[in-house]
C-alpha positions in Angstrom: 180.5 145.6 146.0 182.7 142.6 146.6 180.2 140.8 149.0 177.9 141.0 145.7 179.8 139.3 143.2 178.3 135.9 144.7 175.3 137.0 144.7 175.7 137.7 140.4 177.8 135.0 139.9 175.3 132.6 141.4 172.4 133.3 139.7 174.4 133.4 136.0 175.2 129.7 137.2 171.8 128.9 137.6 170.6 130.5 134.8 173.1 128.7 132.9 171.9 125.4 134.5 168.4 126.4 134.0 169.4 126.7 130.0 171.1 123.0 130.7 168.0 121.3 131.9 165.6 123.5 129.1 168.0 122.0 126.1 168.4 118.7 127.3 164.0 118.9 127.9 163.6 120.5 124.6 165.3 117.6 123.1 163.7 115.2 124.9 159.5 115.4 122.8 161.7 114.8 119.8 164.3 112.0 120.2 160.7 110.0 122.2 158.8 111.2 118.7 161.8 110.4 116.2 162.5 106.6 118.0 158.9 106.2 117.9 159.0 107.6 113.3 161.5 105.1 112.9 160.6 102.2 114.7 156.5 102.4 113.8 157.1 104.0 109.9 161.3 102.8 109.1 163.6 100.0 109.7 161.7 99.0 113.4 162.1 98.8 116.9 165.9 98.5 116.5 166.8 101.6 114.5 164.6 103.4 117.2 165.8 102.0 119.2 169.7 103.0 118.6 168.7 106.6 117.3 167.8 107.2 121.2 170.5 105.9 122.2 173.0 107.8 120.0 171.0 111.1 120.5 171.4 110.4 124.9 174.7 109.3 124.8 175.5 112.8 122.7 173.5 115.3 125.4 174.9 113.1 128.1 179.1 113.0 126.5 179.9 115.8 124.6 180.7 119.5 125.7 179.6 121.5 125.4 176.7 120.9 126.3 175.0 123.1 123.4 177.6 121.1 121.3 175.6 117.9 121.8 172.4 119.4 121.2 172.9 120.8 118.0 174.4 117.2 117.8 171.0 115.3 118.1 169.2 118.0 116.2 171.1 117.2 113.5 170.3 113.6 114.3 165.9 114.2 114.5 166.1 116.8 111.4 167.8 113.4 109.7 164.6 111.4 110.5 161.9 114.3 109.9 163.1 114.5 106.5 163.7 110.9 105.4 160.0 110.1 107.0 158.9 113.5 105.2 159.7 111.4 101.8 157.4 108.7 103.2 154.1 108.8 100.4 150.5 107.5 100.1 149.3 105.1 97.7 146.1 104.0 96.3 147.2 100.5 95.8 147.5 98.3 98.3 145.9 94.7 99.2 143.1 97.0 100.8 140.1 95.2 103.4 136.8 94.8 102.0 134.8 97.0 103.1 137.5 99.9 101.7 138.8 98.1 98.4 137.0 101.2 96.5 137.4 104.5 96.4 134.8 106.5 96.0 134.1 109.9 94.3 130.9 112.6 94.1 131.3 114.1 91.4 129.1 118.1 91.0 127.6 119.1 87.4 125.0 121.9 88.3 122.8 121.1 91.1 123.6 117.1 90.4 125.9 114.8 92.8 126.3 112.0 91.4 128.2 109.6 93.8 129.9 106.4 92.2 130.9 103.5 95.1 129.1 104.4 97.4 128.9 101.4 100.1 125.9 99.8 101.0 127.3 96.1 102.6 124.9 94.0 104.7 126.6 92.7 107.5 126.0 89.9 109.1 129.3 89.9 111.6 132.3 92.1 111.6 134.2 88.6 108.9 130.6 88.1 108.0 128.7 90.3 104.6 127.2 91.0 101.6 129.8 93.2 99.6 127.3 95.9 97.2 129.2 99.3 95.4 126.0 101.6 94.2 126.2 104.3 92.7 123.1 107.0 92.9 122.3 110.1 91.8 120.9 113.3 94.7 120.2 117.1 94.0 121.8 119.1 95.8 119.2 122.1 95.5 116.3 119.1 97.9 119.3 119.8 100.4 117.8 119.9 104.3 120.8 119.8 105.9 123.2 118.1 108.0 123.4 115.6 110.8 126.1 114.6 113.2 126.8 110.9 114.8 129.5 110.7 117.3 130.2 106.5 117.7 131.0 106.0 121.4 132.9 102.8 121.7 133.9 103.2 125.1 136.8 105.3 125.7 134.8 108.2 127.4 137.1 111.0 126.1 137.6 110.0 122.0 134.8 109.2 120.1 134.3 109.0 116.3 132.3 111.2 114.4 131.0 111.6 110.7 128.3 114.0 109.1 125.6 112.3 106.9 123.5 115.2 104.8 119.7 115.2 104.6 117.7 115.4 101.5 113.8 115.9 100.3 112.7 113.2 100.4 113.6 111.6 103.7 117.0 110.5 101.2 120.2 111.0 103.1 124.2 110.7 102.3 126.9 109.8 105.5 130.3 110.2 104.9 132.8 108.7 107.2 136.4 110.5 107.2 138.5 107.0 108.4 141.6 105.1 108.1 141.9 102.9 104.9 143.4 99.7 107.1 145.0 96.9 104.5 144.6 93.0 105.0 145.4 92.0 108.2 145.6 95.6 109.1 143.8 96.9 112.7 143.5 100.6 114.0 146.1 101.7 116.4 145.9 104.6 118.6 149.0 105.3 118.5 150.2 104.5 114.8 147.6 106.7 114.3 149.8 109.3 114.0 152.3 108.4 112.2 152.6 107.4 108.6 150.8 103.8 108.8 147.3 104.6 107.4 145.6 106.2 104.0 143.0 108.9 104.6 139.6 107.4 103.5 136.4 109.1 102.8 134.0 106.5 103.2 130.5 107.5 101.3 128.0 105.3 102.3 124.5 104.4 103.0 123.8 105.4 106.7 122.4 102.2 107.2 125.8 101.2 106.4 127.6 103.3 108.7 125.9 103.4 111.1 124.7 99.9 111.4 127.8 97.9 111.5 128.6 100.0 114.6 126.0 99.2 116.6 124.7 96.4 115.2 128.0 94.5 114.6 130.6 96.5 116.8 128.1 97.1 119.5 129.1 100.8 119.9 126.9 103.7 121.1 125.8 105.7 118.4 124.3 109.4 118.8 122.8 111.3 115.7 121.6 115.3 116.3 120.7 117.9 113.7 122.9 120.4 112.8 122.0 124.0 112.7 123.4 124.7 109.6 121.4 126.1 106.8 120.6 124.2 103.8 122.9 126.6 101.0 125.7 126.1 103.8 125.1 122.3 104.0 125.5 122.0 100.5 128.3 124.3 100.4 129.5 121.7 102.8 129.5 118.4 100.8 130.6 120.5 97.5 134.1 120.8 99.7 133.3 116.8 100.7 132.9 115.3 96.6 135.7 118.1 95.9 138.2 115.9 98.0 136.9 112.9 96.9 137.7 113.4 93.8 141.5 115.0 94.5 142.0 111.3 96.7 140.9 109.1 93.9 144.0 111.3 92.0 146.0 112.2 94.6 146.2 109.7 98.2 146.7 111.1 101.9 147.8 110.3 105.4 145.2 110.0 107.8 147.0 111.2 110.9 145.3 111.1 114.7 146.2 114.6 115.5 145.1 116.7 112.7 143.9 115.0 109.8 141.0 112.7 112.2 138.1 112.2 111.9 137.2 115.7 113.1 139.7 118.0 112.9 139.2 116.7 109.5 135.7 118.0 109.4 136.3 121.2 111.2 139.3 122.1 108.0 136.7 121.8 105.7 134.5 124.1 107.7 137.4 127.0 107.6 137.5 126.1 103.8 134.3 128.0 103.7 135.1 130.4 106.1 132.8 128.9 108.6 135.7 130.0 111.1 134.8 129.2 115.5 137.4 129.4 117.5 139.7 127.0 118.8 139.1 124.7 122.2 140.4 121.6 123.2 136.8 119.6 123.0 138.0 119.6 119.1 141.0 117.4 119.7 139.6 115.6 122.6 136.3 114.8 120.7 134.8 112.7 123.3 133.5 115.7 124.9 132.8 117.9 121.7 129.0 117.4 122.1 129.1 119.9 125.0 131.0 122.0 122.6 128.2 122.2 120.3 125.9 122.6 123.1 127.3 125.1 124.3 127.9 127.1 120.6 124.1 126.5 120.3 125.1 124.5 116.9 122.5 121.7 118.1 119.8 121.6 119.5 119.6 123.7 123.3 115.4 123.2 123.9 116.3 120.4 126.9 118.6 119.9 129.2 122.2 119.0 127.9 121.6 115.7 129.6 118.5 114.4 128.5 119.2 116.3 124.9 122.6 113.3 124.6 120.2 110.4 125.8 117.4 111.5 123.3 120.1 111.3 121.1 121.5 108.3 121.0 119.9 106.4 118.4 121.7 103.0 119.3 118.6 100.4 120.3 116.9 102.2 117.2 119.3 101.3 114.5 119.4 97.4 115.7 115.6 97.3 115.8 115.4 99.0 112.1 118.5 97.5 110.4 116.7 94.7 108.5 113.2 97.3 108.0 113.0 99.7 104.7 112.9 103.1 106.1 116.3 102.7 108.1 117.2 107.2 108.5 113.5 107.8 109.3 113.1 105.5 112.0 116.7 106.0 113.8 115.4 109.7 113.6 111.6 109.0 114.6 112.2 110.7 118.2 115.0 113.2 117.2 114.3 116.6 118.5 113.8 119.7 115.3 116.6 121.0 113.7 117.3 123.3 115.3 117.1 127.4 113.5 120.1 128.3 112.3 122.2 130.7 114.2 
């Protein structure tokens, strides 16, 4: 029996050491997030650095370790509580492209869009602003398409939806950040409370043209197999959100309220439940997910479909011509049957 006691003591000591390590490891991401929140959304880098050093000192110097851990968690809770009080606003000095909040109002079968963006771009800084009011017949919704905008980051892309109506009309809505004058997008800052959420309701020539012609991005366009009624309902949820944002601004978040996860939230709101997949977050692989689920055309091998869906050159050629939306779709596969 005496021979067994050291082994039990050794096991207990190992478990205590493991528990300490796990406590410290659990604290590290909280400490890092709190420091970044203070540096980006708060007083600045100095405050963020002091917070991180304070948490590290508590873990290193206070004994027993659990007291230091509790104290550091209390500090984090204080930072989190402050961070949650930061309120979005519709009253800032916005960039011209997002200076107006578009709204979509549903009246029976009639959709009224106010402050639809239809800018004429010559360069990033040279453009003619044009805000319009348009009406659409919701009974004429044919379907909805997905645009994938690729700027060279293979794992991350920008996505937005565009609704097709009978007669060849289209209405595009891109969920983006609403940037202020002199402000640029930062992937890191997108995880914090730096940008308001913005629904850019626009002519396709605006949204696709500025990315292909002005920014030099590549755009792929996929017809989705959603039924007409489902496509209409999805557009109506977008319309409701534009009205909410006009009254109550909301924060953009690169994790849970970005261009792709927000589309999913709208679908979930309609009861369109699909299993979670890592490619929803790493949305540069999202086209593969849609193909695997049969939500886009599957009559071609995926790589061929991807190449055929690239409308970049067609958009550049059609930018100054009438019938932009029809021209860029000339070589796309037909809309797949709804499943």
